[in-house]
C-alpha positions in Angstrom: 16.8 -14.0 -13.3 15.7 -12.3 -10.0 18.4 -9.7 -10.4 17.3 -8.8 -13.9 13.7 -8.5 -12.7 14.8 -6.1 -10.0 16.7 -4.0 -12.5 13.8 -3.8 -14.8 11.5 -2.8 -12.0 13.8 -0.2 -10.7 14.2 1.2 -14.2 10.6 1.3 -14.6 10.2 3.1 -11.2 12.9 5.6 -12.1 11.1 6.4 -15.3 7.9 6.9 -13.4 9.7 9.3 -11.0 11.3 11.2 -13.9 7.9 12.1 -15.5 6.4 14.0 -12.6 9.8 15.6 -11.8 10.2 16.9 -15.4 6.7 18.4 -15.1 7.4 20.2 -11.8 10.1 22.8 -11.7 10.1 23.0 -7.9 11.0 19.3 -7.4 14.7 18.6 -7.8 16.3 15.1 -7.6 18.4 15.0 -4.4 22.2 15.3 -4.9 22.7 11.7 -3.5 19.6 9.8 -4.5 20.8 6.6 -2.9 21.2 8.1 0.5 18.0 10.1 0.1 15.9 7.0 -0.8 17.7 4.9 1.9 16.8 7.5 4.4 13.2 7.6 3.0 13.0 3.7 3.5 14.0 4.2 7.1 11.4 6.8 7.6 8.7 4.8 6.0 9.6 1.9 8.3 9.3 4.1 11.3 6.0 5.6 10.1 4.7 2.1 9.4 5.5 0.9 12.9 4.0 4.1 14.3 0.9 3.6 12.3 0.6 0.0 13.8 0.0 1.8 17.1 -2.1 4.7 16.1 -3.8 3.9 12.7 -3.5 0.2 11.6 -5.1 0.5 8.2 -2.8 3.5 7.2 0.1 1.2 7.7 -0.9 -0.8 4.6 -0.5 2.1 2.4 2.7 3.1 3.9 4.0 -0.6 3.5 3.3 -0.4 -0.3 5.2 2.9 -0.6 8.0 1.6 1.5 8.2 -1.5 -0.8 8.5 0.8 -4.0 11.3 2.7 -2.2 13.1 -0.4 -1.2 13.0 -1.7 -4.7 14.6 1.6 -5.9 17.3 1.5 -3.0 18.1 -2.0 -4.0 18.6 -1.2 -7.6 20.7 1.9 -6.8 23.0 0.1 -4.3 26.4 -0.8 -5.7 27.7 -4.2 -4.9 29.6 -4.0 -1.6 27.8 -1.0 -0.2 24.9 -2.8 1.3 26.0 -2.3 4.8 26.5 1.4 4.4 23.1 1.8 3.0 21.5 -0.2 5.7 23.3 2.1 8.2 21.6 5.1 6.6 18.2 3.4 6.7 18.7 2.4 10.4 19.8 6.0 11.3 16.8 7.6 9.5 14.4 5.1 11.1 15.6 5.8 14.6 15.5 9.5 14.2 12.1 9.4 12.6 10.7 7.0 15.3 12.0 9.5 17.9 10.3 12.4 16.1 6.9 10.3 15.9 7.2 9.4 19.6 7.7 13.1 20.4 4.5 13.8 18.4 2.5 11.3 20.5 3.4 12.9 23.8 4.8 16.0 25.3 3.8 19.5 25.5 1.4 20.9 22.8 4.1 23.2 21.2 6.7 20.4 20.9 4.0 18.0 19.7 2.9 20.4 16.9 6.5 21.0 15.9 7.3 17.3 15.8 4.2 16.5 13.7 5.1 19.3 11.2 8.7 18.1 10.9 7.8 14.4 10.5 5.1 15.2 8.0 7.5 17.5 5.9 10.1 14.6 5.9 7.6 12.1 4.9 6.1 14.5 2.2 9.7 14.9 0.8 9.9 11.0 0.3 6.4 10.6 -1.1 6.6 13.5 -3.5 8.8 11.3 -5.7 6.4 8.4 -5.6 3.4 10.4 -6.8 
């Protein structure tokens, strides 16, 4: 019954995602939604850990968004592809963690660039959850 609950929840989440996308002509569903959302899950994990250091309360909101993305990823992942999807998540988390670390230290130009890039990537992910 747990699997059925996950499918229903993911279906509801996909429907919720489709409504804002249909209303916005500038937002296109990624070519590979599974890889996109798996990468988003990795980015949200890195962001949540970063927020534990710099802004604890914000990590709770990120944790909730991450949970929604993880439900979607679980529903989209075909049986037998879990390791590949986890690999995408880990790669994205490592890359985003490095970007966020650069945003915490370094010269002002590199810091500003890292912040802009990290924010843009995070915004791409959260745009589908609005």
